[in-house]
C-alpha positions in Angstrom: 0.0 0.0 0.0 2.9 2.3 0.7 4.0 2.0 -2.9 0.5 2.8 -4.2 0.3 5.8 -1.9 3.6 7.0 -3.1 2.5 6.7 -6.8 -0.7 8.6 -6.1 1.2 11.4 -4.3 3.5 11.7 -7.2 0.6 11.9 -9.6 -1.0 14.6 -7.5 2.3 16.6 -7.6 2.5 16.2 -11.4 -1.1 17.3 -11.9 -0.5 20.4 -9.7 2.5 21.2 -11.9 0.4 20.8 -15.0 -2.3 23.2 -13.6 0.4 25.8 -12.9 1.7 25.5 -16.5 -1.8 25.7 -17.9 -2.5 28.8 -15.8 0.8 30.3 -17.0 -0.2 29.6 -20.5 -3.6 31.2 -20.0 -2.2 34.3 -18.4 0.4 34.6 -21.1 -1.9 34.6 -24.2 -1.0 37.8 -26.1 2.1 38.5 -23.9 4.3 35.4 -24.3 6.5 35.1 -27.3 6.1 32.0 -29.5 9.4 30.5 -28.2 8.1 30.8 -24.6 4.8 29.2 -25.6 6.7 26.3 -27.3 8.9 25.9 -24.2 5.8 25.8 -22.0 4.3 23.2 -24.4 7.4 21.1 -24.0 7.2 21.3 -20.2 3.5 20.3 -20.3 4.3 17.3 -22.6 7.1 16.1 -20.2 4.7 16.4 -17.3 2.0 14.4 -19.1 4.5 11.7 -20.1 5.6 11.4 -16.5 2.0 11.1 -15.5 1.5 8.3 -18.0 4.5 6.4 -16.7 3.1 6.7 -13.1 -0.3 5.6 -14.3 1.2 2.5 -15.9 3.1 1.7 -12.7 -0.1 2.1 -10.7 -1.9 -0.3 -13.1 0.8 -2.9 -12.7 0.7 -2.5 -8.9 -3.1 -2.9 -8.9 -2.8 -6.0 -11.1 -0.3 -7.5 -8.6 -2.6 -6.6 -5.7 -5.6 -8.2 -7.6 -3.6 -11.4 -8.0 -2.7 -11.5 -4.3 -6.3 -10.8 -3.3 -7.7 -13.3 -5.9 -9.8 -10.6 -7.5 -10.1 -9.6 -11.1 -7.9 -6.6 -11.9 -10.8 -4.8 -13.7 -12.9 -5.1 -10.5 -10.2 -3.7 -8.3 -10.7 0.0 -8.5 -9.1 2.5 -6.2 -12.4 2.9 -4.3 -12.5 -0.9 -3.7 -8.9 -0.9 -2.5 -9.5 2.0 -0.1 -12.5 0.1 1.3 -10.4 -3.0 1.9 -7.3 -1.6 3.5 -6.6 -0.6 7.1 -7.3 3.0 8.2 -3.6 3.7 8.2 -3.7 3.6 4.4 -7.4 4.2 3.6 -7.4 7.8 4.8 -4.3 9.0 2.9 -5.3 7.0 -0.2 -8.8 8.5 -0.1 -7.3 12.0 0.3 -4.9 11.5 -2.6 -7.8 10.1 -4.7 -10.1 13.0 -3.9 -7.3 15.5 -4.6 -6.5 13.8 -7.9 -10.1 13.9 -9.0 -10.3 17.6 -8.1 -7.1 18.4 -10.0 -8.3 16.5 -13.1 -11.5 18.5 -13.1 -9.5 21.8 -12.8 -7.2 20.7 -15.6 -10.2 20.0 -17.9 -11.7 23.4 -17.1 -8.5 25.4 -17.7 -7.6 23.4 -20.8 -11.1 24.1 -22.2 -10.7 27.8 -21.5 -7.2 27.9 -23.1 -8.6 26.1 -26.1 -11.3 28.7 -26.5 -8.7 31.6 -26.2 -6.3 29.9 -28.7 -9.2 29.3 -31.2 -10.3 32.9 -30.9 -6.8 34.2 -31.5 -6.4 31.9 -34.5 -9.6 33.2 -36.0 -8.4 36.7 -35.5 -5.1 36.0 -37.2 -6.9 34.2 -40.1 -9.2 37.2 -40.5 -6.3 39.6 -40.6 -4.5 37.5 -43.2 -7.6 37.3 -45.3 -8.1 41.1 -45.1 -4.4 41.7 -46.1 -4.7 39.3 -48.9 -7.8 41.0 -50.2 -6.0 44.3 -50.1 -3.2 43.0 -52.2 -5.6 41.7 -54.8 -7.9 44.7 -54.7 -8.0 47.8 -56.9 -4.9 49.9 -57.2 -4.1 52.4 -54.5 -2.0 55.6 -54.5 1.1 56.5 -52.6 1.4 59.7 -50.6 3.2 61.2 -53.6 0.2 60.4 -55.8 1.8 57.5 -57.8 -0.4 54.5 -58.6 0.5 51.3 -56.9 -0.4 47.8 -58.0 -0.7 44.9 -55.7 2.9 43.8 -56.5 4.7 47.1 -56.4 6.2 48.7 -53.4 6.6 52.3 -52.2 10.2 53.5 -51.8 11.0 55.1 -48.4 11.5 58.5 -50.0 7.9 58.5 -51.3 6.3 57.8 -47.9 
């Protein structure tokens, strides 16, 4: 049980780190440079990979526990384990389990909000690109000096 508790505590810690990164990402929209956002994305990916490794360790541990208890591993959920162990482990396991569920809900909420912000920004950029593209293909315009400009010509700095 000690090993299972240790794994759950590590998972809680990783989920807390992921929340901090998601919040940093959310607060940084429009302020962080692209390289900073990429670095943050890399950190989030490393955190998720570490969580997956811990999850696999936890599954293996529960499979071993199921074998020793002569129970099917699919039937042996964390709630069942908590109900079957002594109070020494049931309380800390339940606390970790509750904390983990709460963190996962927070992660979903923040990730959804970040997704909406990113989608909105992407639509704004697409709209700007479409507008600029239409300007380039539109009717001729005139420089400050009165010379006609086509979509492919440029204005020299002396004319501006």
